[in-house]
SEFI-259288 format. One line per 8 residues: for each residue y, x, z of C-alpha. Coordinates in nm, 2 decimals, padded with zeros to 4 digits, always signed. Example, Ala and Ser with C-alpha at 12.3 -4.5 7.8 and 13.67 -1.06 7.14 Angstrom:
REM residues 2
-00.45 +01.23 +00.78  -00.11 +01.37 +00.71
This chain:
REM residues 91
+11.43 +10.16 +09.21  +11.65 +10.16 +08.91  +11.94 +09.93 +08.82  +11.86 +09.64 +08.60  +12.12 +09.78 +08.36  +11.91 +10.09 +08.32  +11.59 +09.91 +08.21  +11.55 +09.90 +07.84
+11.58 +09.56 +07.67  +11.29 +09.42 +07.48  +11.35 +09.36 +07.11  +11.20 +09.03 +06.98  +11.05 +09.24 +06.69  +10.85 +09.45 +06.94  +10.65 +09.15 +07.08  +10.30 +09.16 +06.94
+10.19 +08.82 +06.82  +09.84 +08.73 +06.69  +09.78 +08.73 +06.32  +09.81 +08.40 +06.14  +09.44 +08.42 +06.04  +09.34 +08.43 +06.41  +09.23 +08.08 +06.52  +09.34 +08.00 +06.88
+09.06 +07.95 +07.13  +09.18 +07.60 +07.22  +09.11 +07.49 +06.86  +08.77 +07.66 +06.85  +08.67 +07.47 +07.16  +08.74 +07.14 +06.99  +08.55 +07.22 +06.66  +08.24 +07.02 +06.59
+07.93 +07.24 +06.55  +07.73 +07.13 +06.24  +07.48 +07.41 +06.24  +07.32 +07.47 +06.58  +07.05 +07.71 +06.69  +06.79 +07.64 +06.96  +06.86 +07.83 +07.28  +06.48 +07.87 +07.32
+06.38 +08.04 +07.00  +06.69 +08.06 +06.78  +06.56 +07.83 +06.52  +06.82 +07.62 +06.33  +06.86 +07.26 +06.45  +07.04 +06.95 +06.33  +07.32 +06.82 +06.56  +07.10 +06.53 +06.68
+06.81 +06.76 +06.76  +07.04 +07.00 +06.94  +07.19 +06.72 +07.15  +06.84 +06.59 +07.23  +06.72 +06.94 +07.33  +07.03 +06.99 +07.55  +06.96 +06.66 +07.74  +06.59 +06.76 +07.79
+06.69 +07.10 +07.92  +06.95 +06.95 +08.15  +06.70 +06.71 +08.31  +06.50 +06.85 +08.60  +06.16 +06.96 +08.47  +05.96 +06.93 +08.79  +05.96 +06.72 +09.10  +05.90 +06.91 +09.42
+05.65 +06.76 +09.66  +05.55 +06.88 +10.00  +05.20 +06.88 +10.13  +05.13 +06.59 +10.37  +05.06 +06.83 +10.66  +05.39 +07.00 +10.61  +05.57 +06.66 +10.60  +05.40 +06.57 +10.92
+05.50 +06.90 +11.09  +05.86 +06.84 +10.98  +05.85 +06.49 +11.12  +05.72 +06.62 +11.45  +05.99 +06.89 +11.47  +06.26 +06.63 +11.40  +06.12 +06.40 +11.66  +06.11 +06.69 +11.91
+06.48 +06.76 +11.83  +06.56 +06.39 +11.89  +06.38 +06.37 +12.23  +06.49 +06.72 +12.36  +06.83 +06.59 +12.50  +06.66 +06.29 +12.67  +06.35 +06.48 +12.80  +06.47 +06.84 +12.87
+06.14 +06.98 +13.00  +05.98 +06.95 +12.65  +05.87 +07.29 +12.53
């Protein structure tokens, strides 16, 4: 490896900075969006409509329900698991 004295020094003029017209990402994240588009079909929406659509999309659409026979089988399997340590000869 080389000596630190042999490594070239970086001149402050050589450092590349972003252009003044370039808006930082931190500022872009805090900007308020006034013209929104629907994520479903791309149609223009008002901010209120966009917020309402986002809440509707975030809410679960369907509720999952099991057949009553499957629920009963799951109950029997859980009961079997509970009784297995007490009654070891259960199949």
